[in-house]
C-alpha positions as CSV (number, residue, x, y, z in Angstrom):
1,M,10.1,-0.2,-14.9
2,P,12.1,2.0,-12.5
3,A,15.2,0.3,-11.1
4,E,14.3,-1.3,-7.9
5,K,16.2,-0.1,-4.8
6,P,18.3,-2.7,-3.1
7,S,16.7,-4.3,-0.1
8,H,17.9,-2.6,3.1
9,F,16.2,-4.0,6.2
10,G,17.7,-1.6,8.7
11,A,17.0,1.6,6.8
12,S,13.4,0.6,5.9
13,A,12.7,-0.5,9.5
14,R,14.0,2.8,10.9
15,R,11.9,4.7,8.4
16,L,8.8,2.6,9.3
17,V,9.4,3.3,13.0
18,G,9.8,7.0,12.1
19,R,6.2,6.9,10.9
20,L,5.1,6.4,14.5
21,A,6.6,9.7,15.6
22,P,3.3,11.7,15.4
23,Y,1.9,9.4,18.1
24,R,4.9,9.6,20.5
25,M,2.6,10.6,23.4
26,Y,0.5,7.5,23.0
27,I,3.6,5.4,22.6
28,A,5.0,6.8,25.8
29,I,1.8,5.9,27.6
30,S,1.9,2.4,26.1
31,V,5.6,2.0,27.1
32,A,4.8,3.1,30.7
33,L,1.9,0.7,30.9
34,T,4.0,-2.1,29.4
35,I,6.8,-1.4,31.9
36,G,4.4,-1.4,34.8
37,G,2.7,-4.6,33.6
38,V,6.0,-6.4,32.9
39,V,7.6,-5.4,36.2
40,L,4.6,-6.6,38.2
41,S,4.4,-9.9,36.4
42,T,8.1,-10.3,36.7
43,L,7.8,-10.0,40.5
44,G,5.4,-13.0,40.5
45,P,8.0,-15.8,40.3
46,K,10.1,-14.3,43.0
47,I,7.0,-14.1,45.4
48,L,5.9,-17.6,44.4
49,G,9.4,-18.7,45.4
50,R,8.5,-17.7,48.9
51,A,5.5,-20.0,48.7
52,T,7.8,-22.8,47.7
53,D,10.1,-21.9,50.6
54,Y,7.2,-22.1,53.1
55,V,6.2,-25.5,51.8
56,F,9.8,-26.8,51.8
57,A,10.5,-25.3,55.2
58,G,7.4,-27.0,56.6
59,L,8.3,-30.4,55.2
60,I,11.8,-30.3,56.7
61,G,10.9,-28.5,59.9
62,R,8.2,-31.0,61.1
63,N,10.9,-33.7,61.2
64,L,13.2,-31.6,63.4
65,P,13.1,-31.4,67.2
66,A,10.5,-28.9,68.4
67,G,11.6,-26.1,70.6
68,A,15.1,-26.0,69.3
69,T,16.5,-23.1,67.3
70,V,17.8,-23.5,63.7
71,E,21.3,-22.8,64.9
72,E,21.1,-25.6,67.5
73,V,19.7,-28.1,64.9
74,V,22.5,-27.2,62.5
75,A,25.2,-27.6,65.2
76,G,23.7,-31.0,66.1
77,L,23.7,-32.1,62.5
78,R,27.3,-31.1,62.0
79,A,28.3,-33.0,65.2
80,Q,26.7,-36.1,63.7
81,G,28.7,-35.6,60.5
82,K,25.7,-34.6,58.4
83,D,27.3,-31.4,57.0
84,T,25.3,-31.5,53.7
85,F,22.0,-31.7,55.5
86,A,23.2,-29.1,57.9
87,D,24.0,-26.7,55.0
88,L,20.5,-27.4,53.6
89,V,18.8,-26.6,56.9
90,A,20.9,-23.5,57.4
91,G,20.0,-22.2,53.9
92,T,16.2,-22.8,54.1
93,P,14.3,-19.6,55.0
94,Y,11.1,-19.6,57.2
95,L,12.2,-22.9,58.8
96,V,10.9,-23.5,62.4
97,P,12.0,-26.8,63.9
98,G,9.0,-29.0,64.8
99,Q,6.6,-26.9,62.8
100,G,4.9,-28.0,59.6
101,I,3.6,-25.9,56.6
102,D,2.4,-22.4,57.6
103,F,-0.8,-22.3,55.5
104,D,-1.7,-18.8,56.6
105,A,1.5,-17.4,55.3
106,L,1.2,-19.5,52.2
107,A,-2.3,-18.1,51.5
108,R,-1.1,-14.6,51.9
109,V,1.6,-15.2,49.4
110,I,-0.9,-16.7,46.9
111,M,-3.3,-13.7,47.3
112,Q,-0.4,-11.3,46.7
113,V,0.6,-13.1,43.5
114,L,-3.0,-13.2,42.2
115,A,-3.5,-9.4,42.9
116,L,-0.1,-8.8,41.2
117,Y,-1.0,-10.7,38.1
118,L,-4.5,-9.1,37.8
119,V,-3.1,-5.6,37.9
120,A,-0.4,-6.6,35.4
121,A,-2.9,-8.1,33.0
122,L,-5.0,-4.9,33.2
123,L,-2.0,-2.7,32.4
124,M,-0.9,-5.0,29.5
125,W,-4.5,-5.1,28.1
126,I,-4.6,-1.3,28.0
127,S,-1.2,-1.2,26.4
128,V,-2.1,-3.6,23.7
129,R,-5.2,-1.6,22.9
130,L,-3.1,1.5,22.5
131,V,-0.6,-0.3,20.3
132,N,-3.4,-1.5,18.0
133,R,-4.7,2.0,17.7
134,I,-1.2,3.4,17.0
135,S,-0.7,0.8,14.3
136,M,-4.0,1.5,12.6
137,W,-3.3,5.3,12.8
138,T,0.1,4.8,11.3
139,V,-1.1,2.7,8.4
140,R,-4.0,5.1,7.9
141,D,-1.4,7.9,7.4
142,L,0.7,5.7,5.1
143,R,-2.4,4.9,3.0
144,S,-3.3,8.5,2.8
145,D,0.2,9.5,1.8
146,A,0.2,6.7,-0.8
147,E,-3.1,7.9,-2.2
148,D,-1.8,11.5,-2.4
149,Q,1.4,10.3,-4.0
150,V,-0.6,8.4,-6.7
151,H,-2.4,11.7,-7.6
152,R,1.0,13.6,-7.6
153,L,2.8,11.1,-9.9
154,P,3.0,12.0,-13.6
155,L,1.2,9.9,-16.1
156,S,4.6,8.7,-17.4
157,Y,5.0,6.7,-14.2
158,F,1.8,4.8,-14.9
159,D,2.8,4.3,-18.5
160,K,5.7,2.2,-17.2
161,Q,4.1,0.5,-14.2
162,P,1.4,-2.2,-14.5
163,R,-1.7,-1.1,-12.7
164,G,-1.9,-4.3,-10.8
165,E,1.6,-3.6,-9.4
166,V,0.6,-0.2,-8.2
167,L,-2.6,-1.6,-6.7
168,S,-0.6,-4.2,-4.9
169,R,1.6,-1.6,-3.2
170,V,-1.4,0.5,-2.0
171,T,-3.5,-2.5,-0.9
172,N,-1.7,-5.8,-0.2
173,D,1.6,-4.2,1.0
174,L,-0.1,-1.7,3.2
175,D,-2.4,-4.4,4.7
176,N,0.6,-6.5,5.4
177,V,2.3,-3.6,7.1
178,Q,-0.7,-3.0,9.3
179,Q,-0.9,-6.7,10.3
180,V,2.8,-6.8,11.1
181,L,2.6,-3.6,13.2
182,Q,-0.4,-4.9,15.2
183,Q,1.1,-8.3,15.8
184,T,4.7,-7.4,16.4
185,F,5.1,-3.8,17.6
186,G,3.5,-4.4,21.0
187,Q,5.2,-7.8,21.4
188,L,8.6,-6.3,20.6
189,L,8.1,-3.6,23.2
190,S,6.9,-6.1,25.8
191,A,9.8,-8.4,24.9
192,A,12.4,-5.7,25.3
193,V,11.1,-4.6,28.7
194,T,10.7,-8.2,29.8
195,V,14.3,-9.0,29.0
196,V,15.6,-6.1,31.1
197,A,13.2,-6.8,34.0
198,I,14.0,-10.5,34.1
199,L,17.7,-9.9,33.8
200,A,17.6,-7.6,36.8
201,M,15.7,-10.3,38.9
202,M,18.1,-13.0,37.8
203,L,21.1,-10.9,38.9
204,W,19.4,-10.3,42.2
205,I,18.9,-14.0,42.8
206,S,22.2,-15.3,41.5
207,P,24.9,-13.7,39.3
208,V,26.5,-17.1,38.7
209,L,23.3,-18.7,37.3
210,T,22.7,-15.5,35.4
211,I,26.0,-15.8,33.5
212,I,25.1,-19.4,32.6
213,A,21.6,-18.4,31.3
214,V,22.9,-15.4,29.4
215,L,25.6,-17.4,27.6
216,T,22.9,-18.8,25.3
217,I,21.8,-15.4,24.1
218,P,24.8,-14.7,21.7
219,V,24.3,-18.1,20.2
220,S,20.6,-17.4,19.7
221,V,21.2,-14.0,18.2
222,L,23.9,-15.4,15.8
223,V,21.6,-18.1,14.6
224,T,18.7,-15.6,14.1
225,V,20.9,-13.2,12.1
226,L,22.3,-16.0,9.9
227,I,18.8,-17.3,9.1
228,A,17.1,-14.0,8.8
229,S,19.7,-12.6,6.4
230,R,18.9,-15.4,4.0
231,S,15.1,-15.1,4.3
232,Q,15.1,-11.3,3.9
233,K,15.8,-11.4,0.2
234,L,13.3,-14.1,-0.3
235,F,10.5,-12.1,1.4
236,K,11.4,-9.1,-0.8
237,A,11.1,-11.3,-3.8
238,Q,7.8,-12.8,-2.5
239,W,6.1,-9.4,-2.5
240,A,7.5,-8.4,-5.8
241,H,6.1,-11.7,-7.3
242,T,2.8,-10.9,-5.6
243,G,2.7,-7.6,-7.4
244,T,3.4,-9.3,-10.7
245,L,0.7,-11.8,-10.0
246,N,-1.8,-9.1,-9.2
247,G,-0.9,-7.3,-12.4
248,Q,-1.5,-10.5,-14.4
249,V,-4.8,-11.2,-12.6
250,E,-6.0,-7.6,-13.2
251,E,-5.1,-7.8,-16.9
252,A,-6.8,-11.2,-17.4
253,F,-10.0,-10.2,-15.6
254,T,-10.3,-6.8,-17.2
255,G,-9.8,-8.3,-20.7
256,H,-11.7,-11.5,-19.9
257,E,-14.0,-11.1,-22.9
258,L,-11.1,-10.5,-25.3
259,V,-9.3,-13.4,-23.9
260,R,-12.2,-15.7,-24.8
261,V,-12.8,-14.1,-28.2
262,F,-9.3,-14.6,-29.3
263,G,-9.0,-18.0,-27.8
264,R,-6.1,-17.1,-25.5
265,R,-7.3,-18.8,-22.4
266,E,-4.6,-21.5,-22.5
267,Q,-1.8,-18.9,-22.9
268,V,-3.3,-16.7,-20.2
269,T,-3.7,-19.7,-17.9
270,A,-0.2,-21.0,-18.6
271,R,1.2,-17.6,-17.8
272,M,-0.8,-17.4,-14.7
273,R,0.4,-20.8,-13.6
274,E,4.0,-19.8,-14.3
275,V,3.8,-16.6,-12.2
276,N,1.9,-18.5,-9.5
277,E,4.5,-21.2,-9.4
278,E,7.2,-18.6,-9.1
279,L,5.4,-17.0,-6.2
280,F,4.8,-20.4,-4.6
281,D,8.5,-21.3,-4.9
282,V,9.9,-18.1,-3.4
283,T,7.2,-18.0,-0.7
284,W,7.9,-21.6,0.3
285,R,11.6,-21.0,0.5
286,A,11.1,-17.8,2.5
287,Q,8.8,-19.4,5.0
288,F,10.9,-22.6,5.3
289,I,14.1,-20.7,6.0
290,S,12.5,-18.3,8.5
291,G,10.6,-21.1,10.1
292,V,13.9,-22.8,11.2
293,I,14.5,-19.9,13.6
294,M,12.0,-20.9,16.3
295,P,13.0,-24.6,16.6
296,A,16.7,-23.5,16.8
297,M,15.8,-21.0,19.6
298,F,13.9,-23.8,21.5
299,F,16.9,-26.1,21.2
300,I,19.4,-23.5,22.4
301,G,17.0,-22.4,25.2
302,N,16.7,-26.0,26.5
303,L,20.4,-26.4,26.7
304,G,20.6,-23.3,28.9
305,Y,17.7,-24.6,31.0
306,V,19.5,-27.9,31.7
307,L,22.7,-26.1,32.8
308,V,20.7,-23.8,35.1
309,A,18.8,-26.7,36.7
310,V,22.0,-28.7,37.4
311,V,24.0,-25.8,38.9
312,G,21.0,-24.5,40.8
313,G,20.4,-27.9,42.4
314,L,24.0,-28.1,43.5
315,R,23.7,-24.6,45.1
316,V,20.5,-25.6,47.0
317,A,22.3,-28.7,48.3
318,T,25.1,-26.6,49.6
319,G,22.7,-24.1,51.2
320,T,23.9,-21.2,49.0
321,L,20.4,-20.7,47.5
322,S,17.0,-21.6,48.7
323,L,14.8,-24.0,46.8
324,G,12.3,-21.2,46.2
325,S,15.0,-19.0,44.7
326,V,16.2,-21.7,42.4
327,Q,12.6,-22.4,41.3
328,A,12.1,-18.7,40.7
329,F,15.3,-18.5,38.7
330,I,14.4,-21.5,36.6
331,Q,11.1,-19.7,35.8
332,Y,13.0,-16.5,35.0
333,S,15.4,-18.4,32.8
334,R,12.5,-19.9,30.8
335,Q,10.9,-16.5,30.6
336,F,14.2,-14.9,29.6
337,T,14.5,-17.1,26.5
338,Q,10.9,-16.7,25.7
339,P,11.1,-13.0,24.5
340,V,14.1,-14.0,22.4
341,T,12.2,-17.0,21.0
342,Q,9.1,-14.8,20.5
343,V,11.1,-12.2,18.5
344,A,12.7,-15.0,16.5
345,S,9.3,-16.5,15.7
346,M,8.2,-13.0,14.5
347,A,11.3,-12.7,12.3
348,N,9.5,-13.8,9.2
349,Q,6.6,-11.4,9.9
350,L,9.0,-8.6,10.6
351,Q,10.9,-9.2,7.4
352,S,7.7,-9.6,5.4
353,G,6.3,-6.4,6.9
354,V,9.5,-4.4,6.3
355,A,9.7,-5.7,2.7
356,S,6.2,-4.5,2.1
357,A,7.0,-1.1,3.8
358,E,10.0,-0.8,1.6
359,R,7.8,-1.3,-1.5
360,V,5.4,1.4,-0.2
361,F,8.3,3.7,0.4
362,E,9.6,3.2,-3.1
363,L,6.2,4.4,-4.3
364,L,6.4,7.4,-2.0
365,D,9.9,8.2,-3.2
366,E,9.0,8.3,-6.8
367,E,9.6,11.7,-8.4
368,P,6.3,13.5,-8.4
369,Q,5.1,15.7,-11.2
370,V,6.4,19.3,-11.5
371,P,4.8,21.2,-8.7
372,D,2.3,23.9,-9.4
373,P,3.6,27.5,-9.2
374,V,2.9,29.3,-5.9
375,D,1.3,32.7,-5.5
376,T,0.0,32.7,-9.0
377,P,-2.4,35.5,-10.0
378,P,-6.0,34.5,-10.4
379,V,-7.0,33.4,-13.8
380,S,-9.5,35.7,-15.5
381,A,-12.4,34.6,-17.5
382,S,-11.0,32.4,-20.3
383,R,-11.7,33.1,-24.0
384,G,-10.2,29.8,-25.1
385,R,-7.3,30.9,-27.4
386,V,-4.7,28.2,-27.5
387,E,-1.3,28.5,-29.1
388,F,1.5,26.0,-29.5
389,E,4.9,27.6,-29.9
390,D,7.7,25.4,-31.2
391,V,6.5,22.5,-29.0
392,T,8.7,19.4,-28.8
393,F,7.8,16.3,-26.8
394,S,8.9,12.7,-26.5
395,Y,7.9,9.7,-24.4
396,G,11.4,8.2,-24.9
397,P,14.7,9.0,-26.6
398,E,13.0,9.8,-29.9
399,P,10.8,12.9,-30.2
400,L,7.2,12.2,-31.1
401,I,6.3,15.9,-31.6
402,E,9.0,18.2,-32.8
403,D,8.8,22.0,-33.3
404,L,5.1,22.1,-33.6
405,S,3.3,25.4,-33.8
406,L,-0.4,26.2,-34.2
407,V,-3.1,28.6,-33.1
408,A,-6.7,27.9,-32.2
409,E,-8.7,31.0,-32.0
410,P,-11.6,31.5,-29.5
411,G,-14.8,29.7,-30.6
412,Q,-13.0,27.7,-33.3
413,T,-13.5,23.9,-33.7
414,V,-10.1,22.4,-34.4
415,A,-10.3,18.8,-35.7
416,I,-7.2,16.6,-35.5
417,V,-6.9,13.6,-37.9
418,G,-4.1,11.3,-39.0
419,P,-2.8,7.7,-38.8
420,T,-2.4,5.8,-35.6
421,G,0.6,7.0,-33.6
422,A,0.7,10.4,-35.3
423,G,0.4,12.2,-32.0
424,K,-3.2,13.3,-32.0
425,T,-4.1,12.2,-28.4
426,T,-0.7,13.3,-27.2
427,L,-1.5,16.8,-28.5
428,V,-4.6,17.2,-26.4
429,N,-2.8,15.6,-23.4
430,L,-0.2,18.3,-23.6
431,I,-3.0,20.9,-23.5
432,M,-4.3,19.3,-20.3
433,R,-0.7,19.3,-19.0
434,F,-0.8,15.5,-18.4
435,Y,2.8,15.5,-19.6
436,E,5.6,18.2,-19.4
437,L,7.1,19.6,-22.6
438,D,10.7,19.0,-23.7
439,A,10.8,22.4,-25.4
440,G,8.5,25.2,-26.4
441,R,5.4,26.3,-24.6
442,I,1.6,26.2,-24.8
443,T,-0.4,29.3,-23.9
444,L,-4.1,29.7,-23.0
445,D,-5.3,33.2,-23.7
446,G,-1.6,34.3,-23.9
447,R,-0.7,32.8,-20.6
448,D,1.8,30.0,-20.3
449,I,-0.1,27.0,-18.9
450,T,2.9,26.1,-16.7
451,S,2.3,29.4,-14.9
452,M,-1.2,28.2,-13.9
453,T,-2.1,25.6,-11.4
454,R,-3.3,22.4,-12.9
455,H,-6.6,22.9,-11.1
456,D,-7.1,26.3,-12.7
457,L,-6.1,25.0,-16.1
458,R,-8.3,21.9,-16.1
459,E,-11.2,23.7,-14.5
460,R,-11.6,25.5,-17.8
461,I,-11.4,22.3,-19.9
462,G,-14.0,19.7,-20.6
463,M,-12.9,16.4,-21.9
464,V,-14.8,13.4,-23.3
465,L,-12.7,10.3,-24.0
466,Q,-13.2,7.4,-26.3
467,D,-13.2,5.1,-23.3
468,A,-16.2,6.4,-21.2
469,W,-15.6,6.2,-17.4
470,T,-18.3,6.0,-14.8
471,F,-18.1,5.4,-11.1
472,E,-20.3,3.5,-8.7
473,G,-23.2,5.8,-8.0
474,S,-26.4,7.1,-9.5
475,I,-26.7,8.5,-13.0
476,R,-27.4,11.9,-11.4
477,D,-24.2,11.7,-9.5
478,N,-22.2,10.7,-12.5
479,I,-23.5,13.7,-14.5
480,A,-23.1,16.1,-11.7
481,Y,-19.4,15.0,-11.3
482,G,-18.7,17.6,-14.0
483,R,-19.8,20.4,-11.6
484,P,-20.0,19.7,-7.9
485,G,-23.1,21.3,-6.4
486,A,-25.1,21.3,-9.6
487,T,-28.9,21.4,-9.1
488,D,-31.3,18.8,-10.4
489,A,-32.5,21.2,-13.0
490,E,-29.0,21.6,-14.4
491,V,-28.4,17.9,-14.4
492,H,-31.7,17.3,-16.3
493,A,-30.8,20.1,-18.8
494,A,-27.4,18.5,-19.5
495,A,-29.0,15.1,-19.8
496,Q,-31.5,16.4,-22.3
497,A,-28.8,18.1,-24.3
498,A,-26.8,14.9,-24.5
499,Y,-29.9,12.8,-25.1
500,V,-29.4,10.9,-21.9
501,D,-32.9,11.8,-20.8
502,R,-34.3,9.6,-23.6
503,F,-33.1,6.3,-22.1
504,V,-33.1,7.4,-18.4
505,Q,-36.9,7.8,-18.6
506,H,-37.2,4.1,-19.3
507,L,-35.1,2.9,-16.4
508,P,-37.0,1.8,-13.2
509,G,-34.9,4.1,-11.0
510,G,-34.7,7.0,-13.5
511,Y,-31.8,9.4,-12.6
512,D,-31.4,7.5,-9.3
513,T,-30.4,4.3,-11.1
514,V,-27.1,3.1,-9.6
515,L,-24.3,2.3,-12.0
516,D,-21.5,0.0,-10.9
517,D,-17.9,1.0,-11.5
518,E,-17.9,-0.8,-14.9
519,G,-21.2,0.9,-16.0
520,S,-22.7,-2.5,-16.8
521,T,-26.2,-1.2,-15.8
522,V,-26.3,0.6,-19.1
523,S,-24.9,0.0,-22.6
524,V,-21.6,1.2,-23.7
525,G,-23.2,3.9,-25.9
526,E,-25.5,5.0,-23.1
527,K,-22.5,5.3,-20.8
528,Q,-20.7,7.4,-23.4
529,L,-23.8,9.8,-23.5
530,I,-23.5,10.1,-19.7
531,T,-19.9,11.2,-20.0
532,I,-20.9,13.7,-22.7
533,A,-23.6,15.1,-20.4
534,R,-20.9,15.4,-17.7
535,A,-19.0,17.7,-20.1
536,F,-22.1,19.7,-20.9
537,I,-22.8,20.5,-17.2
538,S,-19.2,21.6,-16.6
539,Q,-19.7,24.5,-19.1
540,P,-16.0,24.6,-20.0
541,S,-14.3,27.3,-22.1
542,L,-12.2,24.8,-23.9
543,L,-13.6,21.4,-25.0
544,I,-11.6,18.3,-25.9
545,L,-13.4,15.4,-27.7
546,D,-11.4,12.3,-28.2
547,E,-13.6,10.3,-30.6
548,A,-16.4,10.9,-28.2
549,T,-19.2,9.4,-30.4
550,S,-17.4,6.2,-31.3
551,S,-19.7,4.0,-29.1
552,V,-23.1,5.3,-30.2
553,D,-25.2,4.3,-33.1
554,T,-25.5,6.4,-36.3
555,R,-28.8,8.0,-35.4
556,T,-27.7,9.0,-31.9
557,E,-24.5,10.2,-33.3
558,L,-26.3,12.7,-35.5
559,L,-28.3,13.9,-32.5
560,V,-25.1,14.2,-30.4
561,Q,-23.4,16.0,-33.2
562,E,-26.1,18.6,-33.1
563,A,-25.9,18.8,-29.3
564,M,-22.1,19.2,-29.5
565,A,-22.5,21.9,-32.0
566,R,-24.5,23.8,-29.4
567,L,-21.9,22.9,-26.7
568,R,-19.1,24.2,-28.9
569,T,-20.7,27.5,-29.4
570,D,-18.4,30.3,-28.2
571,R,-15.9,27.6,-27.1
572,T,-12.7,26.5,-28.5
573,S,-12.9,22.8,-29.3
574,F,-10.3,20.2,-30.1
575,V,-11.9,17.1,-31.8
576,I,-9.9,14.0,-32.4
577,A,-11.7,12.1,-35.2
578,H,-11.3,8.8,-36.8
579,R,-14.5,9.1,-38.8
580,L,-14.0,12.1,-41.0
581,S,-17.8,12.6,-41.4
582,T,-17.9,14.0,-37.9
583,I,-15.6,16.9,-38.6
584,R,-16.9,18.3,-41.9
585,D,-18.0,21.6,-40.3
586,A,-14.8,22.1,-38.3
587,D,-13.3,25.6,-38.6
588,L,-9.8,24.1,-38.9
589,I,-8.6,20.6,-39.6
590,L,-5.1,19.5,-38.7
591,V,-3.6,16.5,-40.4
592,M,-0.8,14.9,-38.4
593,E,1.8,12.4,-39.4
594,Q,4.7,11.4,-37.2
595,G,4.2,14.2,-34.7
596,R,4.0,16.9,-37.4
597,I,1.2,18.9,-38.9
598,V,1.5,18.1,-42.6
599,E,-1.7,19.9,-43.6
600,Q,-4.2,22.3,-42.2
601,G,-7.4,23.9,-43.5
602,T,-11.1,23.4,-43.9
603,H,-12.7,20.2,-45.1
604,T,-13.5,21.6,-48.6
605,G,-10.1,23.2,-49.0
606,L,-8.1,20.1,-48.0
607,L,-10.1,17.9,-50.3
608,A,-9.4,20.3,-53.1
609,A,-5.7,20.2,-52.3
610,G,-5.6,16.5,-52.9
611,G,-3.0,15.8,-50.2
612,A,-2.9,13.6,-47.1
613,Y,-6.4,14.5,-46.0
614,A,-7.9,13.7,-49.4
615,R,-6.2,10.3,-49.3
616,L,-7.7,9.6,-45.8
617,H,-11.1,10.7,-47.0
618,A,-10.8,8.5,-50.1
619,A,-9.8,5.6,-47.9
620,Q,-13.0,6.0,-45.9
621,F,-15.7,7.1,-48.4
622,R,-14.4,6.0,-51.8
623,G,-12.2,3.3,-50.5
624,A,-12.9,0.5,-52.9
625,A,-10.3,-2.2,-52.5
626,V,-8.9,-1.7,-56.0
627,Q,-8.3,2.0,-55.4
628,V,-6.8,1.5,-52.0
629,D,-4.4,-1.2,-53.3
630,A,-3.5,1.1,-56.2
631,E,-2.7,4.0,-53.8
632,K,-0.6,1.6,-51.6
633,Q,1.4,0.5,-54.6
634,A,1.9,4.2,-55.5
635,G,3.1,4.8,-51.9
636,E,0.4,7.4,-51.3
637,V,-1.4,6.0,-48.4
638,P,0.5,6.7,-45.2
639,G,-1.5,4.2,-43.1
640,A,-5.0,3.5,-41.8
641,P,-6.8,6.4,-40.2
642,G,-6.2,6.3,-36.4
């Protein structure tokens, strides 16, 4: 597998935030609404402090001499030696000696606060709605980019990556990113604005108490950083193990029948338990460590709350602050630590989301296939002449195909045979340009295929693989997949040519019968016939058949052979064959061993030559055990046909 990039929270987080750039206008609106909502809600405790002052002033004032002024009352108290009470009276706003609680003023304050909170709630609701939309749009773009990247990646990438791992990146990881963006993006914005607004209000009320309250913040940040740094690596490992588990599940479910046939259920189950246990262990440790953050924040916040309450009470007693102001400050101090605690509680989600985003970015950063040439001249009608000129290709350090040259003339049927691993399928994959050559070139009608776009090249090629592929849809849609916009008449003609019509007529839904993505509605052989009909309808100039009749019965195979003979008329065809009976009439037979063409000719000529092809033929048609053993002892049989 490709070397995994080191986990870098800051860089990945900045890159994820950069993905929000296309929606900066909506972000600006959301920020403005959030600021408005937070500012209005932040004013609430300060105004409620006035309500407390009205109540407190009424409770004290009704016990003071009516008709006297506050200054006279304070002077009288000081004359009696009651300096502390005098300071309290002097520092109490709205106090009228001899008058109780002013309920009218109290009602006005309460109505103001209610109106304030209602408007603030409305602004915050709109802001949250916008944030959710922005998050969904961003992940939609990421998902689209990941999908495009998957189609741009060369097949060599998927040769090295388990399919379940790739699926996990474009499904689980992206879902996790969306969830984290929706749950944390708006809250982080709100928390940042809240901290600034509350800090301003606290400084307005009392700089001294503000210093006491703010002293707890560095401690909180230090604790958060220390804990988060430990859990970050664990969350990265958690999602890596999730990808491994998905790959294991995908393999086990895809090959479920084989697992049962070969009695490997215990081994598969044991492996599944092992991977699951590894995922459980790393997830538990990640959640436990990150879960320590919130209790630690609460503890530190409570220490600051106690200090503020004690110092604030002393300042009320000395008349420096009103009771309502201290009450408002205590509310602010609790609210001030709340955003920090809120961010701390989201630390595990943030790290998990950034870890997932980093895995998606790793996929997006993979080197794509060689881009198509730009401003290429249009491809004229193809005759189908294919030429390999000194082609060298390797999957790894050792070359599989080396200095290979061959020519397939228009209309020829070229059969490719040889032992397993000889390079037969690789040869046709190179024609399709699924892989890039190490040396040499391949031309189609004299034009280098690298000078054509892949779309132009593959548009002229029809391919039927040994493993038939169908998608969820009707049989008609599956056949018409070979040529978008094909009419029903063309679909029926292709189906009749490939003998699909024979079994479709017996299905209740006919051509409208819906296949699932595994094609389980029809048999394996019938599914293969559908893929052959798909090649018929595309009308290619170059046809590639990779053991296309391996899944059909003998009688149907003979019928399909006839149909393919018609399909190959005036077309160049490459036929990979395991059963030599299917390529007797080929114009040219290539015998490959270890990436080289060791023989080429017609069926009759190669048999007469008595070489590698004759030995393969003998192994299939005159392959009595005694003869095969004799040939093995003589070192003449290179291997089983493949």
